[in-house]
N, C-alpha and C positions, 0 to 999 in steps of 0.2 A: 803398517810395518806392525804395529801394536796387534791389531787384528790376525796378522798370520802368527805372530807369536803364541798367541792365546791359540790358536786353532791346531798348531802342530808343535807343541812342545814337547822337550825330551824327558824323560823320568829323570836322569840325573842332574840336568843343568837346564835354565830357561833363559840363558843369555844369548847363546848361539842355536836356537833350534834350527835342524836341519833334517829331521824325518828319517834319521837313520833307523835301519832295520834292527841292529843289534841294540837300539838304544843308547848308543854311544853317545858322547858329547862332543861339540867341536873344540871343548877346551882340552880334550884328551890329546889333539894333534898338533897343539900349539905349543911353544916352548917359552919360556921367558927371555925377552931380549934385552940386555943392559942398555942403558941411556948412552953408557961411554964407547959401545962396540963399534969397532972402525969398520969401514969397508971392506978392508984387507982381511979381517977375522970373519967377516960374513961370507968372503970369496973362499976363505978356507974351509969355512964351514960349508960350503957348499961343494968345495973339491972332495969334502971328508964324505959326504953323502953321495957323491957320485958313483962311490964303490956299491953302491946298492944295486942290485939286479934290475934289469929295465923290468922283466916279468913281475919282479916283486912288486915294483911301482904301479905297474898295472892293475895288479890285484888289490892294491891298495885303493886304487880309482874305483874297483867294483866293490870295495868294501862298503861303501855307503850310496844310497840311489841318490843323494841331495847332495854329494861332494861337489863344493865349489873349485876346488884347487886351493883354498886355504890351508897353507901350511904344507902344501905339497913339495916334491922334492924338484928343484927346477935347476939343477945342474946338468943339463941335458947337452949333448956334443951338438944337438941340431938348432939349440935355441939358446942363445945367450941369456944371462941372468941379467935381472932388472932389480934395482933396490927399491926396496918397500920401506915406506914410511912406518915408524913407530905409530902402533894402532892405539887408540885413545886408553885402552886398558893396560897397556903396556906389555902386550903379547905380540909375538911375532910368529910369522910363519918359519917352519925349517928351511924353506925355499926360498930364493929371492923374487919369486914371481906368484902374482896371487890371482890371475885371471886368465892370463894367456899362456898356453904350454903347448908341447907336441905331445901326441899320444901314439904308440904303436899301433898295429891293427887290431890288437885284443883290446884295445882301451877305448874305442870309439864307441863300441855298444854301450860302456858303462855311462856316457854322457847323458841317456835318457833318465838314467835312475839319480843324477845329480843336478837336473836342470832347474828343478824347483828351488834349491838352496843358494844357486850360483848368484843370482842377483843380490840376494840378501848379504852374501857374504863380501860379494866386490863391493857393495857400498860401504861396509864396516872397514874394509881393509884399504886404505888410501893408497896412492901411487902408482895404479895399474898403469900398464904400458898404454892401453889403449881403451876406451869404454866402448861397451856395444852399441851398436845402433838401436835406438829407441825403438821396441816394438819389434827388433829384428829376429829373425829365426836361427836357430842352431845352424852353422854352416860346416858341411862337410867337405873336405878338401880331400885328395888322394893321400895314400899312406904317407904319416911324418908331415903332414900340411897343418898349418895353425888352425885352430877352432876357438869360436868364441860363444860364449855362454850367454842364451837370451835373457832378457831380465823379465821373471814371470809376472811379478807385481805389475810391471808396464803393460804387459799383454792383458791383465786382469782389468787394469786401469782403462785400457782403450775399450774393453768390453763394456765396463760401467761408465765410460764416457758416452759410447753410443746409446746405450740405454737410457741416460740422463738427456740426452739430446732428443730421443723420442720423446719420453716425458715431457720435455720442455715445449717441444712441438704442441703436444695434446694441452699442455696448460695454456700455452699462447692462443690457442684457439679458442679456449675457455675464456679466455682475459678480453678476445676480440668480440665473442658473444656477450659476455658481461657489459662491455662498452657499450655496444649496441643496444643491449636491454636499459642500460640507465638513459641512454637518449631516448628510448621509447618511453622509460618512466617520466622523465622531463616534458616530453611532448603530452603524456597523460595529463600532468598536472596542467598545462595551458588549456588542453581538451576540457578537462574538468570545470576549469573558469569560465569557458565559453558556453559550455553545456548548462552550468548553472545560472549564467545570465539569461542564456535561450529559455530555461524551464521556467525562470522567475517570470520573464516576461509572458510566457504562455499561462503561467498561474495567474497573474494579475488579469490578462485578457478574459480569461475563463469567469473569475470573479467579477470583474466589470460587467460581464453578459448577464450574470445572475443579477447583479444590481439593476442593471437595466432593465431586465425582465420584471423584476419586482418594483420599480418604478412605474413600468407601463401597465402593472397591475393595479398598483397603487391609484395611478390615474383613473384606471376603468371605475375602481372601487368608489374613488370620490366622486366621479360622474353619476354612479347610480346614487349616492347621498345626496347629490344636488337635485337629481331627478326626482326622489322621495321628498326633498325639502320642498322642491316647487310644487309637487302634488298636494302636499299638507297644507301650504299656504293656499292654494287655490281652493281647496276643499273648505278651509275655515272661512276664506273671504266670500266665498258663494254662500256660505250658511251666513254668514254676517249681514250681507244684502238682502238674502231673503227674509231674515228675522227682522230686519230694520222696515221693509215693506210691509210685512205682516203686523208689525207693532204699529207701524203708522196707522195702516187699515182698521187695526183693533182701536187704537186710539181715537181715531174719528168716529168710528162707531159708537165708543162710549160717550163722547160729547153730544154726538145726535140723539142719543136714547135719553142723556140727561136733558137735552133742549126739550123732547118731547114731552117728558114726564112735567117740566114746568108749564107746559100749555094748560089751559084752564078750560079747553075745549073738550070735554068727555066723549062726545060722538065721534070726533075726529082723532081723538086717540085709540078709541075701540078699533077703528077702521084699519089701523097700523099695528096695534100692540102684538097680534098674534105673530105678524111676519117680523117685527121685530125680536121677538121673543126666540123664534127660530133661528133668527140671523144671529143673536146673541149666542146660543147653544151651539150652533155649527161652530161658529169662530172658537167659543171655548173648546170644543172638540178638537178642532185643528191645532190647537196649542198642545193637546194633550198626546197626539200621536208622534213623539219622539222629537218634537219640535224643539224641545228645551234641552235635549241631549246633543252633547258636542258628536258630530259625525266624524271627526278624526281626533286621534290622541296626540298629545304633543311628544311623544316617547316616540323614537324610532326604533322599530322592531327589527333591527338588524344586529346580528352578532357575528363578528369576524370569526371564523374557526382558522385560526393560525397555528393549531397545534401540530398538526402534520408537517406544515413548513418548517417550524421550530425544530421539530425531531429531525426532520432532514437535514438542516443545517447543522445540528449537533452529530450527526452521523456523516456528515461530510469528510471526507478523509482521502488520502492516497491508497491506490490500491498496488500492492506489490506486484511487480511483474514477475511472471514464473515462467520457467522454460516452456514455451509453449510446444505442443504436438504440432506434427505437420497438418497440412490441410488435408482435407478428405479427396480420393481419387474421383474422376468424373463418373458419375452414374451410368448403368448401361439400361435402356430402354427396352422391357420386354416384348417384343414384336408379336409374339404369338398371343399376348393378354390386351394388346391396344387393338381398339376397335371405335368405329362411329354407328352411332343408331339416331336417325332421323337428323336432328341438330344438337346433337349431343356427341361428345367424344369420350371415351374411357383411355386414360392412360397408366401404363404400371411400368416402374422401374424397379432396380436393386442396385446395390453396391457390388463392385468386382468381386469373384470368390476369395482371392488372394488378399484382400485389403483387410489390414488390420487398426485403420485408423478409426477412431470414434467419431461418429455422425451424430448431430445434434437435430438435424432437420434437413427438408429439401425445399426448393424453390422451382416452381413449374411455371414457365413462361409461354406463351402463345401469341402470335401477331393478330393482325386485325383482319386476316382473310384477303387481304388485299396486297400482301408483301410489305406492310409497313411495319412500325418498330415493335418489338416484342414487349408484352405487358406480364406483369405477375397476377398469375391467376389462383395460384395455391401456395400457402407457406405453411409447413407443418412435417410432423413425424412419418405421417403415413408414406407408403409406398404407392399407393393406387390413388387415383383421382378422376371423377366424371365432371366434366364442365359441361353445363347445359347451357341454352339460350345463344347457340352460334346460328350464324347466317345458312341459309340453305344453299345449296349447289354453290358451295364456296372451297377453297382450298386453304387449309391452315398449316402453318409450321409449328411445332412444337419442340421444347427441349428442356432440360432439367439440369440442375447443379445442387451439390450438397454442401452444406456449411457446418462450421464447429465454431469453437471459441477462437481458433487460430484465425480463420477466414474461410472463404469460399472456393469450393474447387471449380476447375474448368467444367465447361458446359460438356453435357452429353452430346452424342450425335444429332442432329435435327432430324425429326420425324415429321413427314407430310401426310396431313389428313385430309380426306374428302368427305364432306356432309352429302346428305341426300339431296337428290335433284329436285324432288317433289316434297311437300309438307304432308306428314302424317301426324293426325293429332286427334284428340276427342275433347268434350265439353268437360270442364272443371268444376266438380262438386264442390272444391273450396272456396272459390270466389262466387259461387252462385247464389241468388236469393234461397231463403229456407222454403219458399214455397215450390220450387222447381222440382222435379220427379225425375229421376235418371233411371235409363234401363238399356240393355243392348251394350254393356262394356262402355257406359258413358257417352254413346253414340246417338242414343234417341232421348228426347226430353219431351213434357209436357207439364202442365201447371196445375195445381188444386185450388186455384182462386180464379174469380172473375177479373181481376185487375191484372195489369201488364206486369210481369216480371222478367227480369234481364238474366241471361246467363251467357257465360264468356267460353271461349275456346282455351285449351291449356297453352297453347305456342303463341307467343307473341312475334311480329314481323317488323323489321326497321330496314329489311333491304331485300332486293329480288322481286319476282313476279311469282303472284301466289294465286291459286284458283280453288274453290271448294263449293259444293253444291248442299242444298237442304231439300230433302224430299217432303212434300206434304203428307203424312199417314192420315191425319184426321183433320177435317175442317168442317166445324158445326156453327149455325148460325151467324155466319158471315161475320167473323171477327177480323182485326188488323194487326197481324203479326208483322214484326219489323225485322230485317235482315241488314246486316252490314258490319262495319268495324267500330272498335271503342277502345278508349284507355281502361288502365286496370281499375282505375278508381271511379268508373262511372255511375250514375245512379241505378240501383238495383230494383227499385219498387216503381219506376215509371217506363212509359213506353220508351224505345230506344231513341235516341234524337232529341228527347226533350230539354237535355243540357247540351253545355258546349264541349262535352268528352265522347260524344258519339256522333257518328257519320252512318246514316242508315236511309233505306227505303221501305216504307210500310205500304202494304197492299190489301186490298179487299178481294171480292170476286167478280169487280168490274175494272177497277183502275188503281194507280199506284201513285205515290207522291215521294220526293225526295226530303229528308227532314234532318236539318242540324242545328242544334241550339234554338229547338222550338219554331224554326221558320221551315215553312213549307215550299216547295219549289218544284216546277216541272212536273206538273200533273200528266200521267200517261195512261191513255186506254190499254185494257188489257189486265186481267186479275188471275186469281189462283183458284183451283179446286182441288179437291183430294185426288193424289196420285201427281200433280203438278211439281215441278222442280224450279227452285230458285237457285241460281247461281251468283257468286259473288267473286269480283277478280279484282284484286289489289297489286297495282303496278307502282312499286316504290322506286321503279329506275326513271319512271315518267311523272312518279307522285300524283297518281289517279287512281279512283274506285269507280268502277263499271258494275252494272247489274243485267242480269238476265233472266228471263221465264222461259224455261223448256227449250233451252239452249239459243234463244233469240235475243238479241239485246235490248233491254227494257229501255227507252228512253236514251238521251244523250250520255255523255260523259256525266256521272252524278257529281263527283267531288273533284277538286284538283289543289294543286299546292300540298299536299299531304305531307307531313315530315315527322318523324318519330318513332315510336313504338306503338303498334296497333294490334289488337286481340281481335278475332273474328267473335259476333256478338249475334245474338238472337234475343227478342222480347215477345213474349206470348202469354196468353191464358189458357184457361181450363178446356177451351172448345177448339184448341189447336195442339197437335203432336207432329214434329218432325225429327227427321232422322239426318244425320251428318254423313258426307261422302267425302273424303280427302284424298291427296294423291293422284289428282286427276290432273290431265294435260290440259294446256290453254285452249279453250275453245275455237273454232274454226273462224267464227266472225271477226275474234280479235286478233287470230295469228294472220289472217290474209289482210286486215288493215295494217299491221304492224310491218308485214312484207312490202306493201304499197309504200309505206313512209320511208 
């Protein structure tokens, strides 16, 4: 009510604001009513005002757009008068009605001008015949019917009540969310405690692991100290024993010489004096060659370098976890750049064009050529890699993945690679003896020494069936060149087969022998001359080595139970020059025998 009075005050009075268009005040249409006025006088007054013209009264209703009927003339024939109680300020209406009255046809439209002030005046005027229904609208009846003015503040109150209800619904949702949030926070407290206990246990386990590693290292270091201690004691004790024996010998020699000097036989003394003098000088010289110097010091020449470890311990700290970027996308293998050559495979890959994730490196994996497990063959930042040393006539599967600090990407699509069916290779200058002379793209070799020198092929074999030939370009003075296979660390300055790292056949112009670890076996007739061809057949499936001369098998199977990595090998001197021929099919004598088996 105070808000309404502040919003629609009249210029003349602020007691009963009615929003009148002519700035009139409700006080002007009210008269003073004595306390002792009787109902009869009020009825007389009502009779007096009944002389007013009906139209004049209707015009009075039109006079104010907010007229509530307060002080209106109520002596109408169609509506009996109803006494009004005295208002709190001693003012009364001219008529005896306050809110319910009859209007002619011309007065009904005026109600739309007075509806805003009706409820206010009805509240201040006590004794209404009937109160308007709460929030009810203005009722229009046929002409002459009764009308009741609705309460505008009540309608506004209902609107505000609806708005308040909507606001309360929103606030209720927020309160529900806050309640759930509090439950979440309480759960976080418990989770923090559990995570703290778990993290402490993990930290203790990590520190205990470091302590265990340090204790193991301490035990290893103490073991080394004990070994050094035992070594020093052994050296010193051996020197003590040696010096004791020598001192005993020296003492005996001295005593003997003294006894000889005491003899009175000059001729006898002269016979042994020279020998004794030489013996004494020799013994003295023996004592002077470091015999009286300790062979071992008492100090332990060991100094524990614990600086890096202490620095690492001081730098041991927690790493603050940062918001990590996503893992990289799977790399794409570039098929147009992937290829195989002989027993090598080259693979190339790239990141997807639209990928923006940082990549720190790549991991290339290959299987074993038999469909087995994958193994890492390259880890680095490059996007191209060549893998050497694969098996011939084998099928490999390759895949690659990317990684960064966050993790590892999924694998790329798997690429299937086929290596060469037969081996193509040449001699290896890097591992050969310095006296070997190379020509013809490292396919032809000779030597500038009369001694035998060894040269190996570039390619090693550990699987499959392989055959190569060596043609004799020059053969002078009947030397004994040797042909076969060897380990990478075979002796390079001796005939092939002298050590246990080579399996060979050495041959002259008449006969041949098989040799391994300097053991000669299976002498076979038939030698070589200029233009002859020596074949070497290595079957690692059956683990055998067989030789041939001019495409005919030379002797039985030379060696069996071969296992490991073998390199083609030749030993020769300056009287021999040979040329290597590779990529050859298996000879007929072996193919037919394999077919029969």
